[in-house]
DOTIFI-43165 format. One record per atom (N, C-alpha, C): x, y, z. Coordinates in steps of 0.2 Angstrom, whole numbers, padded with zeros to 4 digits, always signed. Example, Ala and Ser with C-alpha at 12.3 -4.5 7.8 and 13.67 -1.06 7.14 Angstrom:
<mivexs>
+0066-0028+0039+0062-0022+0039+0066-0016+0039+0064-0011+0035+0068-0005+0036+0064+0000+0039
</mivexs>
This chain:
<mivexs>
+0611+0579+0857+0614+0575+0852+0620+0571+0854+0620+0565+0854+0626+0561+0857+0627+0555+0853+0634+0554+0852+0635+0548+0848+0638+0542+0852+0637+0542+0859+0639+0537+0863+0646+0538+0866+0650+0542+0863+0657+0543+0865+0657+0549+0871+0652+0553+0871+0652+0559+0876+0645+0561+0876+0644+0565+0881+0638+0569+0882+0639+0576+0880+0634+0579+0877+0635+0586+0875+0634+0590+0881+0639+0595+0882+0638+0600+0887+0636+0606+0884+0631+0609+0887+0628+0615+0884+0631+0622+0887+0636+0621+0891+0640+0627+0893+0644+0631+0888+0646+0637+0890+0650+0641+0885+0656+0638+0884+0659+0639+0878+0666+0636+0876+0669+0640+0871+0675+0641+0872+0680+0645+0867+0680+0641+0861+0678+0635+0861+0678+0631+0855+0671+0630+0852+0667+0635+0853+0660+0635+0850+0660+0633+0843+0656+0629+0840+0656+0627+0833+0661+0621+0832+0664+0619+0837+0668+0613+0837+0666+0608+0843+0660+0608+0845+0658+0605+0850+0658+0597+0849+0659+0595+0843+0660+0588+0842+0667+0585+0842+0672+0590+0843+0679+0588+0843+0680+0582+0848+0684+0577+0846+0686+0572+0850+0693+0572+0850+0696+0570+0856+0703+0570+0857+0705+0563+0859+0711+0560+0856+0714+0554+0859+0719+0557+0864+0720+0554+0869+0725+0555+0874+0729+0549+0875+0735+0549+0875+0740+0543+0875+0745+0545+0880+0745+0541+0886+0749+0542+0891+0755+0537+0890+0761+0539+0889+0766+0535+0887+0772+0534+0892+0774+0528+0892+0780+0526+0895+0785+0523+0890+0791+0525+0891+0797+0523+0886+0799+0516+0887+0801+0513+0882+0803+0506+0882+0809+0505+0887+0810+0500+0890+0816+0498+0894+0822+0499+0890+0828+0502+0893+0834+0502+0889+0835+0509+0885+0829+0513+0885+0830+0519+0882+0830+0525+0887+0835+0529+0887+0835+0534+0892+0830+0540+0891+0829+0544+0896+0824+0549+0895+0826+0554+0889+0832+0555+0889+0834+0560+0884+0833+0557+0877+0835+0550+0876+0834+0547+0869+0827+0547+0868+0823+0545+0873+0816+0545+0871+0813+0551+0869+0814+0557+0873+0811+0563+0871+0814+0565+0864+0820+0564+0862+0823+0566+0856+0820+0562+0850+0819+0556+0851+0816+0552+0846+0809+0554+0845+0805+0554+0850+0798+0556+0850+0797+0563+0846+0801+0568+0848+0800+0574+0846+0803+0575+0838+0809+0572+0837+0812+0574+0831+0811+0569+0825+0809+0562+0827+0807+0557+0822+0800+0556+0822+0797+0554+0828+0790+0552+0827+0785+0558+0826+0787+0564+0829+0782+0569+0828+0782+0571+0821+0787+0572+0817+0786+0573+0810+0783+0568+0806+0783+0561+0808+0780+0556+0805+0772+0557+0806+0770+0558+0812+0763+0560+0813+0761+0565+0809+0764+0571+0809+0762+0577+0805+0761+0575+0798+0766+0571+0795+0765+0569+0788+0759+0565+0786+0757+0561+0791+0751+0556+0791+0745+0559+0793+0745+0565+0796+0739+0568+0799+0733+0569+0794+0735+0572+0788+0730+0573+0783+0726+0566+0781+0730+0561+0780+0727+0555+0779+0722+0552+0784+0724+0553+0790+0720+0551+0796+0715+0556+0798+0715+0562+0795+0710+0567+0797+0711+0570+0803+0717+0570+0806+0719+0573+0812+0720+0581+0811+0717+0585+0816+0717+0592+0815+0722+0596+0820+0725+0592+0825+0729+0595+0830+0733+0589+0833+0739+0590+0835+0744+0585+0838+0748+0589+0843+0748+0587+0849+0753+0590+0854+0756+0584+0858+0763+0585+0859+0767+0581+0863+0768+0585+0870+0767+0582+0875+0769+0585+0882+0774+0580+0885+0780+0582+0885+0786+0578+0888+0787+0579+0896+0788+0574+0899+0789+0574+0907+0794+0580+0908+0793+0584+0913+0798+0589+0915+0802+0586+0921+0809+0587+0920+0813+0584+0925+0813+0589+0931+0809+0588+0936+0808+0593+0941+0806+0589+0948+0809+0592+0953+0808+0589+0960+0800+0590+0962+0797+0595+0959+0790+0596+0960+0786+0590+0958+0788+0586+0953+0784+0580+0951+0784+0575+0957+0790+0575+0960+0790+0570+0966+0786+0572+0972+0786+0579+0973+0782+0582+0978+0774+0581+0977+0772+0582+0971+0765+0581+0969+0763+0573+0970+0768+0569+0968+0766+0562+0968+0766+0559+0975+0771+0561+0979+0771+0559+0986+0765+0561+0990+0763+0568+0989+0758+0571+0993+0751+0568+0991+0751+0564+0986+0744+0561+0984+0745+0553+0984+0751+0551+0985+0752+0543+0985+0751+0541+0978+0753+0544+0973+0752+0542+0966+0758+0538+0963+0756+0534+0958+0761+0530+0955+0766+0534+0951+0772+0531+0948+0777+0535+0944+0773+0538+0939+0776+0544+0937+0773+0548+0931+0774+0544+0924+0770+0546+0919+0772+0544+0913+0777+0548+0910+0781+0546+0905+0786+0550+0902+0783+0555+0897+0777+0555+0896+0774+0560+0892+0767+0558+0890+0764+0563+0887+0757+0563+0884+0756+0565+0877+0753+0561+0873+0751+0564+0866+0744+0565+0866+0742+0571+0863+0735+0572+0862+0734+0574+0854+0729+0570+0851+0728+0571+0844+0720+0572+0844+0718+0578+0840+0711+0580+0839+0709+0578+0832+0702+0576+0832+0698+0575+0826+0692+0580+0826+0689+0582+0821+0683+0586+0821+0677+0582+0824+0677+0576+0824+0672+0572+0827+0674+0564+0827+0670+0561+0831+0672+0553+0831+0671+0550+0824+0666+0553+0820+0664+0550+0814+0670+0552+0809+0673+0558+0810+0679+0559+0805+0685+0554+0807+0686+0553+0813+0691+0548+0815+0689+0541+0812+0683+0539+0813+0681+0532+0811+0682+0532+0803+0680+0537+0800+0680+0537+0792+0687+0537+0790+0691+0541+0793+0698+0541+0790+0702+0534+0792+0700+0531+0797+0703+0524+0799+0700+0519+0795+0694+0520+0792+0691+0515+0788+0694+0514+0781+0698+0519+0779+0701+0519+0772+0707+0515+0772+0709+0512+0766+0715+0508+0766+0721+0513+0768+0721+0519+0766+0726+0524+0767+0727+0525+0775+0721+0526+0778+0721+0527+0785+0723+0521+0789+0721+0515+0787+0724+0509+0790+0731+0508+0789+0734+0510+0783+0741+0509+0782+0745+0514+0786+0742+0521+0787+0745+0526+0791+0745+0524+0798+0740+0521+0801+0739+0518+0808+0745+0513+0809+0746+0509+0804+0751+0503+0804+0758+0506+0805+0759+0511+0801+0766+0514+0801+0767+0518+0808+0762+0521+0810+0763+0524+0817+0764+0518+0822+0760+0513+0822+0761+0508+0827+0768+0505+0827+0770+0504+0821+0777+0501+0820+0782+0506+0823+0782+0512+0821+0786+0517+0824+0786+0517+0831+0780+0518+0834+0779+0518+0841+0782+0512+0845+0782+0506+0842+0785+0500+0845+0793+0501+0846+0796+0506+0843+0803+0507+0844+0805+0511+0850+0800+0514+0853+0801+0518+0859+0796+0518+0864+0790+0515+0863+0785+0515+0868+0784+0508+0871+0783+0508+0878+0782+0502+0881+0774+0502+0881+0771+0498+0877+0764+0498+0876+0761+0495+0882+0764+0490+0886+0760+0487+0891+0759+0491+0897+0763+0497+0898+0763+0501+0903+0760+0508+0901+0758+0509+0895+0755+0515+0892+0748+0515+0892+0744+0520+0891+0737+0520+0891+0735+0525+0886+0729+0523+0882+0727+0527+0877+0719+0527+0877+0716+0533+0876+0709+0533+0877+0706+0539+0873+0700+0539+0871+0697+0545+0868+0693+0549+0873+0693+0556+0872+0690+0560+0877+0687+0566+0873+0683+0570+0877+0680+0576+0875+0682+0581+0880+0685+0587+0878+0687+0592+0883+0681+0596+0886+0681+0598+0892+0676+0602+0895+0680+0608+0898+0681+0613+0895+0685+0619+0897+0681+0622+0904+0685+0622+0909+0682+0625+0915+0684+0633+0916+0690+0634+0914+0693+0641+0913+0699+0642+0909+0700+0648+0906+0705+0650+0902+0707+0657+0903+0711+0659+0908+0712+0665+0910+0716+0669+0905+0719+0666+0900+0723+0669+0895+0718+0672+0889+0712+0669+0888+0708+0671+0882+0704+0678+0884
</mivexs>
């Protein structure tokens, strides 16, 4: 069974019963003129609570922010692979299915919530150098479980 967004993987998963979970990944760069500290603070303390408040309207079931770590290791990894500059962070948002996401966004409330998020994101995100896409996870290992 496939809805065109992903191919179902028959392998074992810790998330069995949640095989149709879809995840939005948003690789973010901060707007020019905003320091890394200001960016992280606003994203975590202002935008995060806004997303949480709108999650039920949008049908989101999980939200994670991953902020760039200020570490020399980042430069070592980047140079060793010839990679571009890192993003300032990554947002991950989960929905039960692509259908759940589409249904929530099709409502007037979902559309309004998406508009509020877009307006807030424009305060701190450089859209032209950020990336956003839908994914499905394929767990390869989890030694903690």
